C-alpha positions in Angstrom: 2.7 79.7 25.8 5.3 77.8 23.7 6.7 74.7 25.4 10.4 74.3 26.1 12.2 72.4 23.4 13.5 68.9 24.0 16.8 67.5 23.2 17.2 64.4 21.1 16.9 62.1 24.1 13.6 63.8 25.2 15.2 65.8 28.1 14.8 69.6 28.5 17.8 71.9 28.4 19.4 72.6 31.8 19.5 76.4 32.8 22.9 78.0 32.8 22.4 79.0 36.4 22.3 75.3 37.5 25.7 74.7 35.8 27.2 77.7 37.6 25.9 76.5 40.9 27.2 72.9 40.3 30.7 74.3 39.4 30.7 76.4 42.6 29.8 73.4 44.7 32.5 71.4 43.1 35.1 74.1 43.9 34.0 74.3 47.5 34.2 70.5 47.8 37.6 70.3 46.4 38.9 73.1 48.6 37.4 71.5 51.6 39.0 68.1 50.8 42.4 69.7 50.3 42.2 71.4 53.8 42.5 74.8 52.3 39.4 76.0 54.2 38.2 75.8 57.9 38.5 72.3 59.4 34.8 71.6 59.6 33.4 73.8 56.8 33.8 77.1 55.2 32.9 79.9 57.5 32.8 83.5 56.3 31.9 86.5 58.4 29.6 88.3 55.9 27.6 90.4 58.4 26.1 88.1 60.9 22.5 87.0 61.2 21.1 89.1 58.3 23.5 87.5 55.9 22.7 84.0 57.3 19.0 84.7 56.8 19.6 85.7 53.2 21.6 82.7 52.5 18.9 80.5 54.0 16.3 82.1 51.7 18.7 81.6 48.7 18.9 77.9 49.5 15.3 77.2 50.6 13.6 79.2 47.8 14.7 77.1 44.9 14.1 73.9 46.9 10.6 74.9 47.8 9.8 75.8 44.2 11.3 72.5 42.9 9.3 70.4 45.5 6.0 72.2 44.8 6.1 71.9 41.0 7.2 68.3 41.0 4.5 67.2 43.5 1.8 69.0 41.7 2.9 67.5 38.3 3.5 70.9 36.7 7.3 71.0 36.5 8.9 72.4 33.4 11.0 70.1 31.2 14.2 71.6 32.6 13.1 70.7 36.1 12.4 67.1 35.1 16.0 66.9 33.6 18.1 64.2 35.4 20.8 66.8 36.1 18.3 69.3 37.8 18.3 67.7 41.3 22.1 67.7 41.2 22.2 71.4 40.3 19.8 72.1 43.2 22.0 70.0 45.5 25.0 72.0 44.4 23.3 75.3 45.2 22.0 74.1 48.6 25.5 72.8 49.5 27.1 76.1 48.7 24.6 78.0 50.8 25.1 75.5 53.7 28.9 76.0 53.5 28.6 79.7 53.5 26.2 79.8 56.5 27.9 77.4 59.0 28.3 73.9 57.6 27.0 71.2 59.9 25.8 74.0 62.2 23.9 75.8 59.4 20.1 76.2 59.8 19.9 75.0 56.2 21.3 71.5 57.0 17.8 70.0 57.7 16.8 70.8 54.2 19.1 68.0 52.9 16.8 65.0 53.7 13.8 66.8 52.0 15.9 67.1 48.8 17.0 63.4 49.0 13.4 62.4 49.5 12.4 64.3 46.3 15.2 62.8 44.3 14.2 59.3 45.3 10.5 59.9 44.5 11.0 61.6 41.1 14.3 60.2 39.8 14.7 56.8 41.4 16.7 55.0 44.2 20.1 55.1 42.4 20.2 58.9 42.0 19.0 59.4 45.6 21.6 57.0 47.0 24.3 58.7 45.0 23.3 62.2 46.3 23.3 60.9 49.8 26.8 59.3 49.4 28.2 62.6 48.0 26.9 64.6 50.9 28.3 62.2 53.5 31.7 62.3 51.7 31.8 66.1 51.5 30.8 66.6 55.1 32.0 63.4 56.8 35.6 63.6 55.6 36.4 67.1 57.0 34.7 66.0 60.2 36.8 62.9 60.5 39.9 64.9 59.7 39.2 67.3 62.4 38.6 64.6 64.9 41.9 63.0 64.1 43.5 66.4 64.6 41.9 67.2 68.0 41.9 63.6 69.3 38.2 63.6 69.9 35.2 63.2 67.7 32.5 65.9 67.8 29.6 63.5 68.3 26.8 66.2 68.4 27.9 67.4 65.0 28.3 63.8 63.7 24.7 63.1 64.5 23.7 65.7 61.8 25.1 63.3 59.2 22.3 60.9 59.9 19.7 63.3 58.3 20.5 62.6 54.6 20.3 58.8 55.1 17.0 59.4 56.9 15.6 61.1 53.8 16.8 58.3 51.7 15.0 55.8 54.0 11.8 57.8 54.0 11.8 58.0 50.2 12.0 54.2 50.0 9.1 53.8 52.4 6.9 56.2 50.6 5.0 55.3 47.4 6.7 56.7 44.3 5.1 59.8 42.7 2.2 58.8 40.4 3.5 60.9 37.5 7.2 60.3 38.1 9.5 58.2 36.1 10.3 54.6 37.0 14.0 55.3 37.4 16.9 56.3 35.2 16.5 53.2 33.1 12.8 53.8 32.3 13.6 57.4 31.5 16.3 56.6 29.1 14.0 54.0 27.3 11.0 56.3 26.8 12.4 58.8 24.2 13.5 55.9 21.9 10.1 54.2 22.3 8.3 57.5 21.7 10.4 58.1 18.5 9.4 54.6 17.2 5.7 54.9 18.2 4.5 56.4 14.9 6.3 54.0 12.6 5.7 50.8 14.6 3.0 48.5 13.2 0.3 47.2 15.6 1.3 44.4 17.9 -0.1 40.9 17.3 -3.6 40.3 18.4 -5.6 37.1 18.4 -7.6 36.5 15.2 -11.3 36.0 15.5 -13.2 33.0 14.2 -14.5 35.2 11.3 -11.1 36.6 10.5 -12.0 40.2 11.5 -9.4 41.0 14.1 -6.1 40.9 12.2 -3.4 38.5 13.2 -0.6 41.0 12.5 2.2 38.5 13.0 0.8 36.5 10.0 0.1 39.6 8.0 3.7 40.7 8.3 5.0 37.6 6.4 5.6 37.9 2.7 3.3 40.7 1.6 3.7 43.6 3.9 0.0 43.9 4.7 0.9 44.8 8.3 2.5 48.0 7.1 -0.4 48.6 4.7 -2.8 48.2 7.6 -0.7 50.4 9.9 -0.7 53.1 7.2 -4.5 53.0 6.8 -5.0 53.0 10.5 -2.5 55.9 11.0 -4.1 57.9 8.2 -7.6 57.6 9.7 -6.3 58.4 13.2 -4.3 61.4 11.9 -7.3 62.8 10.0 -9.6 62.5 13.0 -6.9 63.9 15.4 -6.2 67.0 13.3 -9.9 67.5 12.6 -10.6 67.8 16.3 -7.9 69.9 17.9 -9.6 69.7 21.3 -8.5 66.1 21.6 -5.4 65.7 23.7 -4.8 62.0 22.9 -6.2 59.3 20.6 -5.2 55.7 20.9 -6.2 52.4 19.2 -5.9 49.1 21.0 -6.3 45.6 19.4 -7.1 42.4 21.2 -10.1 40.5 22.6 -12.3 40.4 25.7 -9.3 39.4 27.9 -6.7 41.9 27.0 -5.8 44.6 24.4 -2.4 45.8 23.1 -1.5 49.2 21.9 -1.6 49.7 18.1 -1.4 53.4 17.5 -1.1 56.5 19.8 -1.5 60.2 19.0 -0.5 62.6 21.8 -0.8 66.4 21.5 0.8 67.3 24.8 2.4 65.5 27.7 5.1 62.8 27.3 5.7 59.1 27.3 4.9 55.8 25.8 1.6 54.1 26.6 1.6 50.8 28.5 1.8 48.1 25.8 -1.0 45.9 27.2 -4.1 46.4 29.3 -6.1 43.5 30.7 -9.8 43.2 31.5 -10.7 45.0 34.7 -7.4 47.0 34.7 -8.3 50.7 34.9 -10.9 52.5 32.7 -9.9 50.6 29.5 -10.1 47.3 31.4 -13.6 48.2 32.6 -14.7 48.7 28.9 -13.2 45.3 28.1 -15.1 43.6 30.9 -18.5 45.4 30.4 -18.2 45.8 26.6 -19.9 49.2 26.4 -18.7 52.8 25.9 -17.5 54.7 29.0 -17.4 58.5 29.3 -15.9 60.1 32.4 -16.7 63.8 32.4 -15.1 65.5 34.3 -12.0 63.2 34.9 -10.3 63.5 38.4 -6.6 64.3 38.4 -5.8 61.0 40.1 -7.7 59.1 37.3 -5.8 61.1 34.6 -2.5 60.2 36.2 -3.5 56.4 35.9 -4.2 56.5 32.2 -1.9 54.0 30.3 -0.4 56.8 28.1 0.3 59.2 31.0 4.0 59.5 31.7 5.3 62.5 33.5 3.0 65.4 34.4 -0.3 64.8 32.5 -3.6 66.7 32.5 -6.9 65.4 31.2 -10.4 66.6 32.1 -12.5 64.2 30.1 -12.1 60.5 28.9 -14.1 58.5 26.4 -13.4 54.8 25.6 -15.3 52.9 22.9 -15.3 49.1 22.3 -14.7 48.1 18.7 -16.7 45.0 17.7 -17.5 43.0 14.6 -20.2 40.4 14.4 -20.7 40.7 18.2 -17.1 40.0 19.0 -14.9 42.6 20.7 -11.7 43.2 18.7 -10.3 46.4 20.2 -10.7 49.7 21.9 -10.6 53.3 20.8 -9.7 55.8 23.6 -9.6 59.7 23.6 -9.2 62.3 26.2 -9.5 66.2 26.3 -7.3 68.5 28.4 -9.0 71.9 27.8 -12.7 70.9 28.2 -14.5 68.7 30.8 -16.8 67.0 28.3 -17.1 65.7 24.8 -19.6 67.4 22.5 -22.2 65.5 20.5 -20.3 66.0 17.3 -17.0 64.7 18.8 -18.8 61.7 20.2 -20.3 60.9 16.8 -17.0 61.4 15.1 -15.4 58.9 17.5 -18.1 56.4 16.7 -17.6 56.8 13.0 -13.9 56.5 13.4 -14.3 53.3 15.3 -16.4 51.7 12.5 -13.8 52.8 9.9 -10.9 51.2 11.9 -12.9 48.0 12.1 -13.3 48.2 8.3 -9.6 48.5 7.9 -9.2 45.3 10.0 -11.7 43.5 7.9 -9.8 44.4 4.7 -6.5 43.2 6.3 -8.2 39.9 7.1 -9.2 39.5 3.5 -5.7 40.3 2.4 -4.4 37.5 4.8 -6.5 35.0 3.0 -5.2 36.1 -0.3 -1.5 35.8 0.5 -1.2 32.3 -0.9 -2.6 33.4 -4.3 0.8 34.7 -5.5 1.1 37.2 -8.3 -2.5 38.5 -8.2 -2.1 39.4 -4.6 1.1 41.2 -5.3 -0.6 43.1 -8.1 -3.4 44.1 -5.7 -0.9 45.5 -3.3 0.9 47.4 -6.1 -2.4 48.7 -7.4 -3.5 50.0 -4.0 -0.1 51.5 -3.5 -0.2 53.2 -7.0 -3.7 54.5 -6.4 -2.7 56.1 -3.2 0.2 58.1 -4.6 -2.0 61.1 -5.6 -4.6 63.1 -3.7 -6.0 64.7 -6.8 -9.4 63.1 -7.4 -9.4 63.5 -11.2 -6.0 61.9 -11.5 -7.1 59.0 -9.3 -10.2 58.3 -11.4 -8.1 58.5 -14.6 -5.7 55.9 -13.2 -8.4 53.7 -11.7 -9.4 51.7 -14.9 -5.9 50.8 -15.8 -5.2 49.5 -12.3 -8.4 47.6 -12.2 -7.6 45.9 -15.5 -4.5 44.3 -13.9 -6.6 42.7 -11.2 -9.9 41.6 -12.7 -10.7 41.2 -16.4 -14.1 42.6 -17.6 -15.8 43.6 -20.8 -17.2 46.8 -19.2 -17.0 48.5 -15.7 -18.4 51.5 -14.0 -17.5 53.3 -10.7 -20.4 55.1 -9.1 -19.8 57.6 -6.2 -22.1 59.7 -4.0 -21.1 63.3 -4.0 -22.8 63.8 -0.7 -24.6 61.7 2.0 -28.0 60.5 0.7 -27.3 61.7 -2.8 -27.6 59.5 -5.9 -24.9 57.2 -7.2 -23.3 59.0 -10.2 -21.1 57.3 -12.7 -17.7 59.1 -12.3 -15.6 56.6 -14.3 -16.2 53.6 -16.5 -15.6 51.7 -19.8 -18.1 50.2 -22.2 -21.1 52.5 -21.3 -23.0 54.8 -23.7 -21.6 58.3 -23.2 -25.1 59.7 -23.7 -26.6 57.5 -20.9 -27.5 59.3 -17.7 -24.8 59.5 -15.1 -27.2 58.6 -12.4 -27.0 54.8 -11.8 -30.6 54.9 -10.5 -29.7 53.2 -7.2 -31.3 55.1 -4.4 -30.1 54.5 -0.9 -33.5 53.1 0.2 -33.5 50.5 -2.6 -33.0 46.8 -1.8 -29.8 46.7 -3.9 -28.1 49.5 -2.1 -29.2 48.2 1.3 -27.7 44.7 0.4 -24.5 46.3 -0.7 -24.2 48.3 2.6 -24.6 45.1 4.7 -22.6 42.8 2.4 -19.5 41.1 3.8 -18.0 41.1 0.3 -18.7 41.6 -3.3 -22.1 40.4 -4.9 -22.3 38.2 -7.9 -25.2 38.0 -10.4 -25.6 35.5 -13.2 -28.2 35.9 -15.9 -27.1 32.9 -17.9 -28.3 30.6 -15.2 -31.7 32.2 -14.8 -30.7 34.4 -11.9 -32.6 37.6 -11.1 -30.6 40.7 -12.1 -31.8 44.2 -10.9 -32.7 46.4 -13.9 -30.4 49.1 -12.6 -27.4 46.8 -13.6 -28.4 47.0 -17.3 -28.9 50.7 -17.7 -26.4 52.4 -20.0 -24.6 49.3 -21.0 -23.4 49.0 -24.6 -23.9 45.4 -25.7 -25.1 42.3 -23.8 -23.8 41.2 -20.4 -24.5 38.0 -18.6 -22.4 38.2 -15.5 -22.1 41.0 -12.9 -19.9 41.7 -10.0 -20.8 44.5 -7.5 -18.2 45.6 -4.9 -19.3 48.2 -2.3 -17.2 51.2 -1.4 -17.9 51.9 2.3 -16.5 54.6 4.5 -17.4 55.1 8.1 -20.4 52.8 7.9 -22.0 54.5 4.9 -22.2 53.5 1.3 -20.0 56.0 -0.6 -19.9 54.2 -3.9 -20.1 51.0 -6.0 -17.7 49.3 -8.4 -19.6 47.3 -11.1 -17.9 44.9 -13.4 -19.7 43.1 -16.4 -18.8 40.1 -18.6 -20.5 38.5 -21.5 -19.3 34.9 -21.2 -17.1 33.8 -18.3 -18.6 34.0 -14.8 -16.7 35.8 -12.1 -14.9 33.5 -9.6 -14.7 33.6 -5.8 -11.1 34.7 -6.0 -11.9 37.6 -8.3 -14.8 38.6 -6.1 -12.4 38.8 -3.1 -9.8 40.8 -5.1 -12.5 43.2 -6.4 -13.9 43.8 -2.9 -10.4 44.5 -1.4 -9.5 46.9 -4.2 -12.8 48.7 -3.9 -12.4 49.0 -0.2 -8.9 50.4 -0.6 -10.2 52.8 -3.3 -13.0 53.9 -0.9 -10.5 55.1 1.7 -8.2 56.7 -0.8 -11.0 58.5 -2.6 -12.5 59.7 0.7 -9.0 61.2 1.6 -8.9 62.8 -1.8 -12.4 64.3 -1.3 -11.5 65.6 2.1 -8.2 67.0 0.8 -10.0 68.7 -2.1 -12.6 70.1 0.4 -9.8 71.5 2.7 -8.0 72.9 -0.3 -11.2 74.5 -1.6 -11.9 76.1 1.8 -8.4 77.4 1.9 -8.7 79.1 -1.5 -12.4 80.0 -1.6 -14.2 83.0 -0.3 -16.9 81.8 2.2 -19.5 84.4 1.3 -19.5 84.4 -2.5 -18.0 81.0 -3.4 -15.3 82.7 -5.6 -11.6 82.2 -5.2 -10.2 84.4 -2.4 -7.5 87.0 -2.5 -4.7 84.5 -1.6 -5.6 82.3 -4.6 -5.8 85.4 -6.8 -2.3 86.4 -6.0 -0.9 82.9 -6.6 -2.8 82.4 -9.9 -2.0 85.8 -11.2 1.8 85.2 -10.6 1.4 81.8 -12.5 -0.5 83.4 -15.4 2.0 86.3 -15.7 4.9 83.7 -15.9 3.0 81.8 -18.5 2.4 84.9 -20.6 6.1 85.8 -20.3 7.0 82.3 -21.6 4.4 82.1 -24.4 4.2 85.7 -25.5 0.4 85.6 -25.3 -1.5 88.7 -23.9 -3.0 88.6 -20.4 -5.7 91.1 -19.2 -6.7 91.9 -15.7 -10.1 93.4 -14.9 -10.6 95.1 -11.4 -14.3 95.6 -10.7 -16.0 97.7 -8.0 -19.7 97.9 -7.1 -20.8 101.6 -7.4 -22.1 103.3 -4.2 -22.0 100.0 -2.3 -21.2 101.7 1.0 -24.3 103.9 0.7 -26.4 100.8 -0.1 -25.0 99.1 3.0 -25.8 102.1 5.2 -29.4 102.3 3.8 -30.4 98.6 3.8 -27.9 97.0 6.1 -25.0 94.6 5.8 -27.2 91.5 5.3 -28.8 93.0 2.2 -25.2 94.0 1.2 -24.2 90.4 1.4 -27.0 89.5 -1.0 -25.8 92.0 -3.5 -22.2 90.7 -3.2 -23.4 87.2 -3.9 -25.5 88.4 -6.9 -22.6 90.3 -8.5 -20.3 87.3 -7.9 -22.8 85.1 -9.8 -23.1 87.6 -12.6 -19.3 87.7 -13.0 -19.1 83.9 -13.1 -21.9 83.7 -15.7 -20.8 86.5 -18.1 -17.1 85.9 -18.6 -15.5 83.4 -21.0 -16.4 80.0 -19.7 -13.4 77.7 -19.0 -10.9 80.5 -19.6 -11.4 83.4 -17.2 -10.8 83.2 -13.5 -13.1 85.3 -11.2 -11.9 86.1 -7.7 -13.0 88.3 -4.8 -10.3 91.0 -4.4 -11.7 92.4 -1.1 -14.8 94.2 0.1 -17.0 95.1 -2.9 -14.2 94.6 -5.4 -13.9 91.6 -7.7 -11.1 90.7 -10.1 -11.1 88.8 -13.4 -7.9 87.1 -14.8 -8.3 86.8 -18.5 -5.5 84.6 -20.1 -4.8 84.8 -23.8 -6.9 88.0 -24.0 -5.9 91.5 -25.2 -7.3 94.8 -24.1 -9.8 95.0 -27.0 -11.4 91.6 -26.3 -11.2 92.2 -22.6 -13.1 95.5 -22.9 -15.8 93.7 -25.0 -16.3 90.9 -22.5 -16.3 93.2 -19.4 -18.5 95.9 -20.9 -21.0 93.2 -21.7 -20.9 92.2 -18.1 -21.3 95.8 -17.0 -24.4 96.3 -19.2 -26.0 93.0 -18.1 -25.4 93.9 -14.4 -27.1 97.3 -14.9 -30.3 95.5 -15.8 -30.6 94.0 -12.3 -32.3 96.1 -9.6 -31.5 96.1 -5.9 -33.2 97.7 -2.9 -36.7 96.3 -3.5 -39.3 98.4 -5.5 -39.3 101.5 -3.3 -37.8 104.9 -4.1 -34.4 103.6 -2.9 -34.3 100.9 -5.5 -31.5 101.2 -8.1 -29.7 99.2 -10.7 -26.5 97.3 -9.9 -23.8 99.3 -11.7 -20.2 98.5 -11.7 -17.0 100.4 -12.6 -14.1 98.5 -14.1 -10.4 99.1 -14.6 -8.4 97.1 -17.3 -4.7 96.4 -17.5 -3.0 94.2 -20.1 0.4 92.4 -19.9 3.0 93.4 -21.0 1.9 96.9 -22.1 0.7 97.9 -18.6 3.4 96.1 -16.8 5.4 92.8 -16.7 5.1 92.1 -13.0 1.8 91.1 -11.1 2.1 94.2 -8.8 2.4 96.4 -11.9 -0.7 95.0 -13.5 -2.6 95.3 -10.3 -1.5 99.0 -9.9 -2.4 99.8 -13.5 -5.8 98.2 -13.2 -6.5 100.1 -10.0 -5.5 103.4 -11.6 -7.9 102.6 -14.5 -10.7 101.8 -11.9 -10.1 105.1 -10.2 -10.3 106.8 -13.6 -13.7 105.1 -14.2 -15.0 106.3 -10.8 -13.9 109.8 -11.5 -15.5 109.8 -14.9 -19.0 109.1 -13.5 -19.1 105.4 -12.6 -20.8 102.6 -14.5 -18.1 102.4 -17.1 -15.0 100.5 -18.2 -11.6 102.2 -18.5 -8.3 100.7 -19.5 -4.7 101.7 -18.8 -4.8 103.3 -22.2 -7.3 105.9 -20.9 -5.0 107.2 -18.3 
């Protein structure tokens, strides 16, 4: 169910019925004060006891619903609106006036409403509501006493009930999920709007410089914003990759206390408490004990006490992890789930990996802090990292990498090695000064001593041959020319070695400052390249058919429209081939759908291998139909290419070696732009008609729009 929209101040819209009730109450109050109605209250003869009972239900029904939803923490945004209790007060007052005033059976409901207002809105609104009631009922009572010369004390005693409700609300503990008063409620929306953009609050720096002193980082070079961006990107990626998480928060600090740095909240409302001390709640328990805590399931009372719980909040499972570096606690990572009472093994592992990645961001921020005094080179480092992060296309990033690296550290040659998958070899994906014919594999297996050293290194590694130092043989492979000095900077993501940046010089050794700059740039590049890899993976999943690995129907429609527009602009021909596997339904019925899937993958591979490489685009159209977009190709060349594919496909057998075995035959329909149509839908229609003609002509053949 969609949630009710919020206004700019974070409050829900008030129902129109509440406004009508408030206006009606105001009219009754004004008429009573002017003496236009009965001396004590409005009394109408509307049918006796049945009408009074109906009015009592009309007043008590909304009050009971309001009380039950607020106390159970399940009130809609409109019921939590500051004007909601006033609207209910207006409706109740109108019903009291219509059913006897101070003598009404609804009068004892007033103290309950005052009590609810105090518990869930604060003392000031409750006292204001009590004062309004005393004014509306006390003034007519006083005027009547002046008129008759004697005060109706039995009726006057009823005026003590609203103050009694106010006193009871003061004595009772405020509702656990309620607001802290009108002032707190007004402050929360602004704080919530600023939550995403605010940098992490200051935290004490560790002796090793791991936990970032964000107050120092914010001076001069805006490293605080850079760190906040990296932290936010990692949290966003984890939060969106695991939709079962209801909240995800990062806290910086030490063993004594932590402060909120970042908060992601899927449902619920409010700003988290800015600081948690050791021993305070579940987060404080992790600070004191320094080990992970998982509470599954989480009691409702415990969920209400979470630092980020404001207003009604539901959580069934909580997991809090300490973030440590070199044995020192530097922060906490907390997550909860609302729909499930436990974290899966994959979710727990993902949170552990995220924690290591966040600590890595803090390490890089600490290195940047030490580099602030180094002037122009630090500024260039920031600009290089910023420029590198402007694009999520991996090829564009790699093309820009060398130019940005040259502005930071001079070298005679360099190479960037990346792992395409976990445990795979380090492949040279970019570089300068290497033999193009040399193997891309940099020959550094993960189990080697060099890779292990890089994984554990606190910074870049330096090797010097000119001083008789030992240099691993892997550093020399593929180099053009002689090199004496080597710098290796690891690219690490989530505790794993994702790549290596290698720089070489013939004469001048690398300095300590250059080592730090190379390490920071490589660390930034690791995060950016990992984001580009995940973006490419998500993009590929969105445009790729899961069974065959070909582009899917959505991509086909978008690409065909682009190619038709290009053909219109350049005047070059464009051919579309629509392919269908003959008698595929009969094969599925005979051998089953699993064997049918094998045939679909085999035909997809044949189509990829026997069209024009680097030119034609093969997509799965749907079912057993495939489509080939052939740019800069007329109908004659298109028929030659597709007929060769058809003939080669017929050489492959399916169905085993029994009597049911048969060749893979396909029927194809061709349509060429602009002769068969100038719009994508016209080309698809013409190719479909040609395919139908091929089927009707006996199958296992190619027909074009010219054959129609």
